[in-house]
BASENU-993374 format. One record per residue (C-alpha): x, y, z; chain; residue in one letter; residue number from 1. Coordinates in Angstrom, 1 decimal, padded with zeros to 4 digits. Layout:
[[X Y Z] 'A' 'a' NUM]
...
***
This chain:
[[014.3 -113.5 009.6] 'A' 'm' 1]
[[014.7 -110.1 008.1] 'A' 's' 2]
[[017.4 -107.6 009.3] 'A' 'p' 3]
[[014.8 -105.8 011.4] 'A' 'h' 4]
[[013.6 -108.9 013.3] 'A' 'g' 5]
[[009.9 -109.6 013.3] 'A' 'g' 6]
[[009.8 -113.3 014.3] 'A' 'e' 7]
[[007.9 -114.3 017.4] 'A' 'a' 8]
[[006.0 -117.2 018.8] 'A' 'r' 9]
[[002.3 -117.1 019.8] 'A' 's' 10]
[[001.0 -118.5 023.1] 'A' 'a' 11]
[[000.6 -121.9 021.3] 'A' 'r' 12]
[[004.2 -121.8 020.1] 'A' 'g' 13]
[[003.2 -121.2 016.5] 'A' 'v' 14]
[[005.7 -119.2 014.5] 'A' 'h' 15]
[[004.4 -115.7 013.7] 'A' 'm' 16]
[[005.7 -112.4 012.5] 'A' 'i' 17]
[[004.4 -109.2 013.9] 'A' 'r' 18]
[[004.4 -105.9 012.0] 'A' 'g' 19]
[[003.9 -102.3 013.0] 'A' 'l' 20]
[[003.1 -099.5 010.7] 'A' 'i' 21]
[[003.7 -096.0 012.0] 'A' 'l' 22]
[[001.3 -093.9 009.9] 'A' 'l' 23]
[[001.9 -090.2 009.4] 'A' 'a' 24]
[[-000.1 -087.7 007.3] 'A' 'h' 25]
[[002.6 -086.9 004.7] 'A' 'g' 26]
[[003.7 -083.5 003.3] 'A' 'a' 27]
[[005.2 -082.1 000.1] 'A' 'r' 28]
[[008.5 -081.2 001.9] 'A' 'd' 29]
[[010.6 -084.3 002.6] 'A' 'a' 30]
[[012.2 -082.6 005.6] 'A' 'a' 31]
[[008.8 -082.8 007.3] 'A' 'w' 32]
[[009.2 -086.6 007.6] 'A' 'a' 33]
[[012.5 -086.5 009.4] 'A' 'v' 34]
[[011.1 -086.8 013.0] 'A' 'p' 35]
[[008.9 -089.7 011.9] 'A' 'f' 36]
[[011.9 -091.5 010.6] 'A' 'h' 37]
[[013.4 -091.0 014.0] 'A' 'g' 38]
[[010.4 -092.4 015.8] 'A' 'v' 39]
[[010.4 -095.5 013.5] 'A' 'a' 40]
[[014.1 -096.0 014.1] 'A' 'a' 41]
[[013.5 -095.8 017.9] 'A' 'r' 42]
[[010.7 -098.4 017.6] 'A' 'i' 43]
[[013.0 -100.7 015.7] 'A' 'r' 44]
[[015.7 -100.3 018.4] 'A' 'e' 45]
[[013.2 -101.1 021.2] 'A' 'r' 46]
[[011.0 -103.7 019.5] 'A' 'a' 47]
[[013.6 -105.8 017.7] 'A' 'v' 48]
[[011.1 -108.7 017.1] 'A' 'd' 49]
[[008.8 -106.6 015.1] 'A' 'v' 50]
[[008.9 -105.6 011.4] 'A' 'e' 51]
[[008.5 -101.8 011.5] 'A' 'v' 52]
[[007.4 -099.6 008.5] 'A' 'r' 53]
[[006.8 -095.9 008.3] 'A' 'l' 54]
[[003.9 -095.1 005.9] 'A' 'a' 55]
[[002.0 -091.9 004.9] 'A' 'f' 56]
[[-001.6 -091.2 004.3] 'A' 'l' 57]
[[-000.9 -088.9 001.4] 'A' 'e' 58]
[[001.6 -086.8 -000.5] 'A' 'l' 59]
[[004.6 -089.1 000.2] 'A' 'm' 60]
[[005.6 -092.7 -000.3] 'A' 'p' 61]
[[005.2 -095.3 000.9] 'A' 'p' 62]
[[001.4 -095.2 001.4] 'A' 'r' 63]
[[-000.4 -097.4 003.9] 'A' 'l' 64]
[[-001.4 -099.9 001.2] 'A' 'e' 65]
[[002.2 -100.4 000.1] 'A' 'q' 66]
[[003.6 -100.8 003.6] 'A' 'a' 67]
[[000.8 -103.2 004.5] 'A' 'g' 68]
[[001.3 -105.3 001.3] 'A' 'a' 69]
[[005.1 -105.4 002.1] 'A' 'e' 70]
[[004.5 -106.7 005.6] 'A' 'l' 71]
[[001.9 -109.2 004.4] 'A' 'a' 72]
[[004.5 -110.5 001.8] 'A' 'a' 73]
[[007.0 -110.9 004.6] 'A' 'l' 74]
[[004.6 -113.2 006.3] 'A' 'g' 75]
[[003.3 -111.0 009.1] 'A' 'c' 76]
[[000.3 -112.5 010.7] 'A' 't' 77]
[[-000.5 -109.4 012.8] 'A' 'r' 78]
[[000.0 -105.8 011.8] 'A' 'v' 79]
[[-000.6 -102.9 014.2] 'A' 'd' 80]
[[-001.3 -099.6 012.6] 'A' 'v' 81]
[[-000.3 -096.7 014.9] 'A' 'v' 82]
[[-001.4 -093.3 013.6] 'A' 'p' 83]
[[001.3 -090.6 014.3] 'A' 'a' 84]
[[-001.4 -087.9 014.5] 'A' 'f' 85]
[[-002.1 -085.6 017.4] 'A' 'l' 86]
[[-005.8 -086.5 017.4] 'A' 'g' 87]
[[-008.4 -088.8 015.9] 'A' 'm' 88]
[[-009.6 -086.5 013.2] 'A' 'g' 89]
[[-011.4 -087.3 010.0] 'A' 'g' 90]
[[-008.4 -089.1 008.3] 'A' 'h' 91]
[[-007.9 -091.5 011.2] 'A' 'v' 92]
[[-011.7 -092.0 011.8] 'A' 'r' 93]
[[-012.8 -092.4 008.2] 'A' 'r' 94]
[[-009.9 -092.7 005.7] 'A' 'd' 95]
[[-007.7 -095.1 007.5] 'A' 'v' 96]
[[-010.4 -097.7 008.4] 'A' 'p' 97]
[[-011.4 -097.7 004.8] 'A' 't' 98]
[[-007.8 -098.4 003.7] 'A' 'q' 99]
[[-007.5 -101.1 006.4] 'A' 'l' 100]
[[-010.7 -102.8 005.1] 'A' 'd' 101]
[[-009.0 -102.9 001.6] 'A' 'q' 102]
[[-005.9 -104.5 003.2] 'A' 'l' 103]
[[-008.0 -107.0 005.0] 'A' 'r' 104]
[[-009.7 -108.0 001.8] 'A' 'q' 105]
[[-006.3 -108.2 -000.1] 'A' 'a' 106]
[[-004.5 -110.0 002.8] 'A' 'h' 107]
[[-007.1 -112.0 004.8] 'A' 'p' 108]
[[-004.4 -114.1 006.6] 'A' 'a' 109]
[[-003.2 -110.9 008.4] 'A' 'v' 110]
[[-004.9 -109.5 011.5] 'A' 'a' 111]
[[-004.9 -105.7 011.0] 'A' 'w' 112]
[[-005.4 -103.6 014.2] 'A' 'r' 113]
[[-005.9 -099.8 014.2] 'A' 'l' 114]
[[-004.8 -098.0 017.4] 'A' 'h' 115]
[[-005.7 -094.6 018.7] 'A' 'e' 116]
[[-003.7 -091.6 017.5] 'A' 'a' 117]
[[-000.4 -091.2 019.3] 'A' 'l' 118]
[[-001.3 -087.6 020.3] 'A' 'g' 119]
[[-004.1 -088.8 022.5] 'A' 'e' 120]
[[-002.0 -091.1 024.6] 'A' 't' 121]
[[-000.9 -090.0 028.1] 'A' 'p' 122]
[[002.8 -090.4 027.1] 'A' 'h' 123]
[[002.6 -088.0 024.2] 'A' 'v' 124]
[[000.3 -085.5 026.0] 'A' 'v' 125]
[[002.9 -085.4 028.9] 'A' 'a' 126]
[[005.8 -085.1 026.5] 'A' 'a' 127]
[[004.2 -082.2 024.6] 'A' 'l' 128]
[[003.4 -080.3 027.7] 'A' 'a' 129]
[[006.9 -080.9 029.1] 'A' 'd' 130]
[[008.5 -079.8 025.9] 'A' 'a' 131]
[[006.4 -076.6 025.8] 'A' 'a' 132]
[[007.4 -075.8 029.3] 'A' 'i' 133]
[[011.0 -076.4 028.5] 'A' 'd' 134]
[[011.0 -074.5 025.2] 'A' 'l' 135]
[[009.4 -071.5 027.0] 'A' 'a' 136]
[[012.0 -071.7 029.8] 'A' 'g' 137]
[[009.2 -071.8 032.4] 'A' 'l' 138]
[[010.5 -074.5 034.7] 'A' 'g' 139]
[[008.4 -077.1 036.4] 'A' 'f' 140]
[[006.1 -076.4 039.3] 'A' 'a' 141]
[[007.6 -077.5 042.7] 'A' 's' 142]
[[007.4 -081.2 043.2] 'A' 'g' 143]
[[006.7 -081.9 039.5] 'A' 'h' 144]
[[009.1 -083.2 036.9] 'A' 's' 145]
[[008.9 -084.5 033.3] 'A' 'p' 146]
[[007.0 -087.8 032.9] 'A' 'l' 147]
[[004.9 -087.2 036.0] 'A' 'd' 148]
[[001.6 -089.0 035.7] 'A' 'g' 149]
[[002.4 -091.4 033.0] 'A' 'i' 150]
[[003.1 -095.1 033.3] 'A' 'g' 151]
[[006.3 -096.3 031.7] 'A' 't' 152]
***
């Protein structure tokens, strides 16, 4: 087992390794990626049985193809790709599926699964709204608090 975990058993008791790629856009400024590294670290802390990689669509390494190949080389049998984008724009709808098709061809023993953009999940929508209220010093409406309306 690697230092990040990753080993699990399927319902049939077969040994398998799960992987997760947190996929961000990328930027020329390395400081831009700091929050994404924080998210990846938190995932590692909370999902200790999963191999977690942070990858970028463009402008920064590692790219999706590299992170995917690394997880396949570790023996992952399932890799979930979670786009760290606010919405399902052109990159997530067109570019990422094309790259995943290439990974599927290169690593057919791995089940690759693309998820919706994080920014479209109720958790992130609620967190963004709550953070905006907090940053503006507006306070929450009577009877409301952060995390209202999301399942945890």
